[in-house]
C-alpha atoms as an extended CHARMM CRD file, in Angstrom:
* protein
*
       170  EXT
         1         1  MET       CA             81.7340000000      -51.3690000000      193.2650000000  PROA      1               0.0000000000
         2         2  LYS       CA             80.6710000000      -48.9870000000      190.7390000000  PROA      2               0.0000000000
         3         3  ASN       CA             83.0570000000      -48.0350000000      188.0540000000  PROA      3               0.0000000000
         4         4  ARG       CA             83.5330000000      -44.4040000000      188.3260000000  PROA      4               0.0000000000
         5         5  ILE       CA             84.4690000000      -42.6030000000      185.1830000000  PROA      5               0.0000000000
         6         6  LYS       CA             86.4630000000      -39.4810000000      185.6860000000  PROA      6               0.0000000000
         7         7  ARG       CA             85.2600000000      -36.6550000000      183.6030000000  PROA      7               0.0000000000
         8         8  ARG       CA             87.6390000000      -33.9620000000      182.6740000000  PROA      8               0.0000000000
         9         9  ASN       CA             86.5970000000      -30.3870000000      183.1730000000  PROA      9               0.0000000000
        10        10  ASN       CA             88.0930000000      -28.8680000000      180.0740000000  PROA      10              0.0000000000
        11        11  HSD       CA             85.9410000000      -25.8720000000      179.6680000000  PROA      11              0.0000000000
        12        12  PRO       CA             87.3130000000      -23.2430000000      177.2960000000  PROA      12              0.0000000000
        13        13  PHE       CA             85.6820000000      -20.5010000000      179.3250000000  PROA      13              0.0000000000
        14        14  LYS       CA             87.8500000000      -21.3200000000      182.3340000000  PROA      14              0.0000000000
        15        15  TRP       CA             91.0410000000      -21.1680000000      180.2510000000  PROA      15              0.0000000000
        16        16  VAL       CA             90.1520000000      -17.8020000000      178.7590000000  PROA      16              0.0000000000
        17        17  MET       CA             89.2960000000      -16.3480000000      182.1720000000  PROA      17              0.0000000000
        18        18  GLY       CA             92.5640000000      -17.6690000000      183.5910000000  PROA      18              0.0000000000
        19        19  ALA       CA             94.5760000000      -16.0350000000      180.8030000000  PROA      19              0.0000000000
        20        20  LEU       CA             92.8070000000      -12.6900000000      181.3510000000  PROA      20              0.0000000000
        21        21  VAL       CA             93.4740000000      -12.7920000000      185.1010000000  PROA      21              0.0000000000
        22        22  VAL       CA             97.1730000000      -13.4390000000      184.4790000000  PROA      22              0.0000000000
        23        23  LEU       CA             97.3720000000      -10.5270000000      182.0280000000  PROA      23              0.0000000000
        24        24  PHE       CA             95.7230000000       -8.1050000000      184.4400000000  PROA      24              0.0000000000
        25        25  LEU       CA             97.7520000000       -9.2130000000      187.4340000000  PROA      25              0.0000000000
        26        26  PHE       CA            101.1170000000       -8.9410000000      185.6490000000  PROA      26              0.0000000000
        27        27  PRO       CA            101.0500000000       -5.8250000000      183.4230000000  PROA      27              0.0000000000
        28        28  VAL       CA            104.5810000000       -6.2170000000      181.9590000000  PROA      28              0.0000000000
        29        29  PRO       CA            103.7010000000       -5.0290000000      178.4280000000  PROA      29              0.0000000000
        30        30  ALA       CA            102.6670000000       -1.6360000000      179.8530000000  PROA      30              0.0000000000
        31        31  VAL       CA            106.3190000000       -0.9670000000      180.6510000000  PROA      31              0.0000000000
        32        32  LEU       CA            107.2500000000       -1.4930000000      177.0060000000  PROA      32              0.0000000000
        33        33  TYR       CA            104.6180000000        0.9780000000      175.8250000000  PROA      33              0.0000000000
        34        34  CYS       CA            105.8440000000        3.6460000000      178.2480000000  PROA      34              0.0000000000
        35        35  ALA       CA            109.4940000000        3.4170000000      177.1470000000  PROA      35              0.0000000000
        36        36  ASP       CA            111.3520000000        6.6250000000      176.2600000000  PROA      36              0.0000000000
        37        37  PRO       CA            110.7960000000        7.2440000000      172.5020000000  PROA      37              0.0000000000
        38        38  GLU       CA            113.8910000000        9.4760000000      172.1500000000  PROA      38              0.0000000000
        39        39  LYS       CA            116.3010000000        6.6740000000      172.9920000000  PROA      39              0.0000000000
        40        40  PRO       CA            116.9790000000        4.4890000000      169.9540000000  PROA      40              0.0000000000
        41        41  ASP       CA            116.5880000000        0.8120000000      170.5360000000  PROA      41              0.0000000000
        42        42  THR       CA            120.0130000000       -0.7570000000      170.0280000000  PROA      42              0.0000000000
        43        43  GLY       CA            118.7020000000       -4.2740000000      169.6800000000  PROA      43              0.0000000000
        44        44  THR       CA            116.7110000000       -3.7610000000      166.4630000000  PROA      44              0.0000000000
        45        45  TYR       CA            118.0490000000       -3.4570000000      162.9040000000  PROA      45              0.0000000000
        46        46  ARG       CA            117.4980000000       -0.2260000000      160.9740000000  PROA      46              0.0000000000
        47        47  TYR       CA            118.0240000000       -0.0300000000      157.1970000000  PROA      47              0.0000000000
        48        48  ASN       CA            120.4510000000        2.6510000000      156.0140000000  PROA      48              0.0000000000
        49        49  PRO       CA            120.0050000000        3.3710000000      152.2730000000  PROA      49              0.0000000000
        50        50  GLU       CA            123.1960000000        5.4650000000      151.8970000000  PROA      50              0.0000000000
        51        51  GLY       CA            125.6090000000        4.0210000000      149.3450000000  PROA      51              0.0000000000
        52        52  LYS       CA            123.1720000000        1.2970000000      148.2500000000  PROA      52              0.0000000000
        53        53  PRO       CA            121.2370000000        1.1520000000      144.9620000000  PROA      53              0.0000000000
        54        54  ASP       CA            117.5510000000        1.9240000000      145.0740000000  PROA      54              0.0000000000
        55        55  PRO       CA            115.6830000000       -1.3390000000      144.3390000000  PROA      55              0.0000000000
        56        56  PHE       CA            112.6870000000        0.5690000000      142.9970000000  PROA      56              0.0000000000
        57        57  LYS       CA            114.6260000000        2.6870000000      140.4930000000  PROA      57              0.0000000000
        58        58  PRO       CA            114.3790000000        1.2870000000      136.9230000000  PROA      58              0.0000000000
        59        59  PHE       CA            117.5280000000       -0.0710000000      135.2830000000  PROA      59              0.0000000000
        60        60  ILE       CA            116.8430000000        1.9090000000      132.1090000000  PROA      60              0.0000000000
        61        61  GLU       CA            117.6200000000        5.5740000000      132.5560000000  PROA      61              0.0000000000
        62        62  ILE       CA            114.6100000000        7.8150000000      131.9960000000  PROA      62              0.0000000000
        63        63  VAL       CA            115.2830000000       10.7980000000      129.7290000000  PROA      63              0.0000000000
        64        64  GLU       CA            114.2380000000       14.1180000000      131.2030000000  PROA      64              0.0000000000
        65        65  GLU       CA            111.6820000000       16.2680000000      129.4130000000  PROA      65              0.0000000000
        66        66  ASN       CA            114.2060000000       19.1100000000      128.9570000000  PROA      66              0.0000000000
        67        67  LYS       CA            116.5440000000       16.8800000000      126.9480000000  PROA      67              0.0000000000
        68        68  LYS       CA            113.6530000000       15.7500000000      124.7600000000  PROA      68              0.0000000000
        69        69  ALA       CA            112.6570000000       19.3580000000      124.0980000000  PROA      69              0.0000000000
        70        70  GLN       CA            116.2140000000       20.2560000000      123.0690000000  PROA      70              0.0000000000
        71        71  LYS       CA            116.3850000000       17.3380000000      120.6290000000  PROA      71              0.0000000000
        72        72  THR       CA            113.0710000000       18.2260000000      119.0200000000  PROA      72              0.0000000000
        73        73  GLU       CA            114.1600000000       21.8370000000      118.5630000000  PROA      73              0.0000000000
        74        74  LYS       CA            117.3470000000       20.7140000000      116.7980000000  PROA      74              0.0000000000
        75        75  HSD       CA            115.4780000000       18.5130000000      114.3330000000  PROA      75              0.0000000000
        76        76  LYS       CA            112.6340000000       21.0010000000      113.8150000000  PROA      76              0.0000000000
        77        77  GLY       CA            109.8550000000       18.8860000000      115.2330000000  PROA      77              0.0000000000
        78        78  ALA       CA            111.2650000000       15.4390000000      114.4040000000  PROA      78              0.0000000000
        79        79  VAL       CA            111.2980000000       13.1920000000      117.4500000000  PROA      79              0.0000000000
        80        80  SER       CA            114.4900000000       11.1620000000      117.6930000000  PROA      80              0.0000000000
        81        81  LEU       CA            113.8610000000        7.5500000000      118.5730000000  PROA      81              0.0000000000
        82        82  PRO       CA            116.5650000000        5.0000000000      119.2970000000  PROA      82              0.0000000000
        83        83  LEU       CA            117.6440000000        3.2410000000      116.1120000000  PROA      83              0.0000000000
        84        84  PRO       CA            117.2470000000       -0.5000000000      115.6450000000  PROA      84              0.0000000000
        85        85  PRO       CA            120.5560000000       -2.4230000000      115.5990000000  PROA      85              0.0000000000
        86        86  LEU       CA            120.4440000000       -2.9670000000      111.8320000000  PROA      86              0.0000000000
        87        87  GLN       CA            120.2120000000        0.7970000000      111.2010000000  PROA      87              0.0000000000
        88        88  ARG       CA            123.1580000000        1.8320000000      113.3690000000  PROA      88              0.0000000000
        89        89  PHE       CA            125.8860000000        0.8910000000      110.8720000000  PROA      89              0.0000000000
        90        90  GLY       CA            126.5940000000        1.4990000000      107.1970000000  PROA      90              0.0000000000
        91        91  ILE       CA            125.7220000000       -1.3350000000      104.8220000000  PROA      91              0.0000000000
        92        92  GLU       CA            129.3890000000       -1.8380000000      103.9270000000  PROA      92              0.0000000000
        93        93  GLU       CA            130.1480000000       -2.6530000000      107.5810000000  PROA      93              0.0000000000
        94        94  PHE       CA            127.8390000000       -5.6850000000      107.6130000000  PROA      94              0.0000000000
        95        95  ARG       CA            129.1620000000       -9.1330000000      106.7420000000  PROA      95              0.0000000000
        96        96  LEU       CA            126.8390000000      -11.6310000000      105.0630000000  PROA      96              0.0000000000
        97        97  THR       CA            127.3200000000      -14.9370000000      106.8980000000  PROA      97              0.0000000000
        98        98  GLY       CA            124.5530000000      -17.1850000000      105.5920000000  PROA      98              0.0000000000
        99        99  ILE       CA            121.5740000000      -17.6070000000      103.2940000000  PROA      99              0.0000000000
       100       100  VAL       CA            118.6650000000      -20.0290000000      103.6800000000  PROA      100             0.0000000000
       101       101  LEU       CA            116.4630000000      -20.7930000000      100.6800000000  PROA      101             0.0000000000
       102       102  THR       CA            113.3220000000      -22.8430000000      101.2550000000  PROA      102             0.0000000000
       103       103  GLY       CA            110.4100000000      -23.4360000000       98.9130000000  PROA      103             0.0000000000
       104       104  THR       CA            108.8350000000      -19.9980000000       99.2550000000  PROA      104             0.0000000000
       105       105  LYS       CA            110.8650000000      -18.2980000000      101.9750000000  PROA      105             0.0000000000
       106       106  ARG       CA            114.3300000000      -16.7860000000      101.7880000000  PROA      106             0.0000000000
       107       107  PHE       CA            116.3720000000      -15.6290000000      104.7570000000  PROA      107             0.0000000000
       108       108  ALA       CA            119.8430000000      -14.1390000000      105.0740000000  PROA      108             0.0000000000
       109       109  MET       CA            122.0050000000      -13.6980000000      108.1410000000  PROA      109             0.0000000000
       110       110  VAL       CA            124.3300000000      -10.7190000000      108.5970000000  PROA      110             0.0000000000
       111       111  GLU       CA            126.9010000000       -9.9640000000      111.2760000000  PROA      111             0.0000000000
       112       112  THR       CA            127.4330000000       -6.4500000000      112.6580000000  PROA      112             0.0000000000
       113       113  PRO       CA            130.8730000000       -5.0110000000      113.4690000000  PROA      113             0.0000000000
       114       114  GLU       CA            130.0330000000       -5.7130000000      117.1390000000  PROA      114             0.0000000000
       115       115  GLY       CA            129.7850000000       -9.4400000000      116.3580000000  PROA      115             0.0000000000
       116       116  LYS       CA            125.9860000000       -9.7700000000      116.7430000000  PROA      116             0.0000000000
       117       117  ARG       CA            123.9990000000      -11.6190000000      114.0940000000  PROA      117             0.0000000000
       118       118  TYR       CA            120.6230000000      -10.6860000000      112.6720000000  PROA      118             0.0000000000
       119       119  VAL       CA            118.2060000000      -12.2880000000      110.2030000000  PROA      119             0.0000000000
       120       120  LEU       CA            117.1960000000      -10.4150000000      107.0410000000  PROA      120             0.0000000000
       121       121  ARG       CA            114.0290000000      -10.9360000000      105.0470000000  PROA      121             0.0000000000
       122       122  ARG       CA            112.7420000000       -9.1360000000      101.9970000000  PROA      122             0.0000000000
       123       123  GLY       CA            111.7280000000       -5.6050000000      103.0250000000  PROA      123             0.0000000000
       124       124  THR       CA            113.9530000000       -5.4370000000      106.1130000000  PROA      124             0.0000000000
       125       125  ARG       CA            115.4840000000       -2.0130000000      106.7460000000  PROA      125             0.0000000000
       126       126  ILE       CA            119.2730000000       -2.0030000000      106.9800000000  PROA      126             0.0000000000
       127       127  GLY       CA            121.9400000000        0.7020000000      107.0510000000  PROA      127             0.0000000000
       128       128  ILE       CA            122.1210000000        4.2590000000      108.3010000000  PROA      128             0.0000000000
       129       129  ASN       CA            120.5090000000        5.6380000000      105.1350000000  PROA      129             0.0000000000
       130       130  GLY       CA            117.3430000000        3.5530000000      105.4490000000  PROA      130             0.0000000000
       131       131  GLY       CA            118.0950000000        0.9050000000      102.8290000000  PROA      131             0.0000000000
       132       132  ARG       CA            115.7070000000       -1.9860000000      102.2050000000  PROA      132             0.0000000000
       133       133  VAL       CA            116.4240000000       -5.5830000000      101.2370000000  PROA      133             0.0000000000
       134       134  ILE       CA            114.8330000000       -6.1110000000       97.8240000000  PROA      134             0.0000000000
       135       135  LYS       CA            116.2570000000       -9.5030000000       96.7820000000  PROA      135             0.0000000000
       136       136  ILE       CA            117.8490000000      -12.4790000000       98.4650000000  PROA      136             0.0000000000
       137       137  LEU       CA            119.7140000000      -14.6210000000       95.9500000000  PROA      137             0.0000000000
       138       138  SER       CA            121.5850000000      -17.8970000000       96.4860000000  PROA      138             0.0000000000
       139       139  ASP       CA            124.9390000000      -16.1540000000       97.0360000000  PROA      139             0.0000000000
       140       140  SER       CA            124.1090000000      -12.4770000000       97.6700000000  PROA      140             0.0000000000
       141       141  VAL       CA            121.6500000000       -9.9630000000       99.0560000000  PROA      141             0.0000000000
       142       142  VAL       CA            120.6040000000       -6.8470000000       97.1070000000  PROA      142             0.0000000000
       143       143  VAL       CA            119.8490000000       -3.7050000000       99.1430000000  PROA      143             0.0000000000
       144       144  LEU       CA            118.2550000000       -0.5860000000       97.6420000000  PROA      144             0.0000000000
       145       145  GLU       CA            119.3520000000        2.5750000000       99.4080000000  PROA      145             0.0000000000
       146       146  LYS       CA            118.0740000000        6.1170000000       98.8480000000  PROA      146             0.0000000000
       147       147  ILE       CA            120.7720000000        8.7100000000       99.5050000000  PROA      147             0.0000000000
       148       148  LYS       CA            120.1500000000       12.4480000000       99.6010000000  PROA      148             0.0000000000
       149       149  ASP       CA            123.0570000000       14.4990000000       98.2600000000  PROA      149             0.0000000000
       150       150  PHE       CA            124.0670000000       18.0030000000       99.3450000000  PROA      150             0.0000000000
       151       151  GLU       CA            121.8020000000       19.6380000000       96.7350000000  PROA      151             0.0000000000
       152       152  GLY       CA            118.7420000000       17.8030000000       98.0670000000  PROA      152             0.0000000000
       153       153  ASN       CA            118.4260000000       15.3270000000       95.1760000000  PROA      153             0.0000000000
       154       154  ILE       CA            117.5630000000       11.7420000000       96.0900000000  PROA      154             0.0000000000
       155       155  ASN       CA            119.7050000000        9.1130000000       94.3920000000  PROA      155             0.0000000000
       156       156  THR       CA            118.9390000000        5.3920000000       94.5620000000  PROA      156             0.0000000000
       157       157  GLU       CA            121.8700000000        3.0490000000       94.8960000000  PROA      157             0.0000000000
       158       158  ARG       CA            121.9430000000       -0.7500000000       94.7340000000  PROA      158             0.0000000000
       159       159  ILE       CA            124.3720000000       -2.3440000000       97.1540000000  PROA      159             0.0000000000
       160       160  ILE       CA            125.1450000000       -6.0470000000       96.8900000000  PROA      160             0.0000000000
       161       161  LEU       CA            126.3240000000       -7.9980000000       99.9190000000  PROA      161             0.0000000000
       162       162  THR       CA            128.0270000000      -11.1790000000       98.7220000000  PROA      162             0.0000000000
       163       163  LEU       CA            128.4360000000      -14.3880000000      100.6630000000  PROA      163             0.0000000000
       164       164  ARG       CA            132.0540000000      -15.2400000000      101.3380000000  PROA      164             0.0000000000
       165       165  LYS       CA            133.0550000000      -18.7970000000      100.5700000000  PROA      165             0.0000000000
       166       166  ASN       CA            134.9200000000      -20.5310000000      103.4430000000  PROA      166             0.0000000000
       167       167  GLY       CA            135.3300000000      -17.2270000000      105.3270000000  PROA      167             0.0000000000
       168       168  GLY       CA            137.6990000000      -15.7950000000      102.6790000000  PROA      168             0.0000000000
       169       169  ASN       CA            137.3770000000      -13.0430000000      100.1210000000  PROA      169             0.0000000000
       170       170  PRO       CA            134.3350000000      -13.0340000000       97.7660000000  PROA      170             0.0000000000
């Protein structure tokens, strides 16, 4: 007897033709395309944005152009920018909490009335009158502040922030 080997007829063409015949004989998807468009489908989810935050709106509020124009008119052309944290308080309101002296570098740390801490270096602006740090000593920081009086004269004033020992009085 001869060994007969069965060969499988797995032709992809036959499978594709069979799938097309089934699709043409049973046109069920045509019913879905002809459905009434005025009736809302109750089975699908629709997003309702009412009462929800817009995910594409920035967290930082954008100032309108009208408000900017009003501010520039008040200051006669000067554009008002937000102040850095060290220039929002008077120098007397800061508390000197630490000083670091290395070979060539000197740093000082101050605490704002809000409780935040910032590092000072020589030349750092501090205070509402635009003072600058001119010296950092081992126990104090010297700030030079230019103050304009009511007559328009500019007076320079040296303010010394002293380091408090053990959290007490200077």
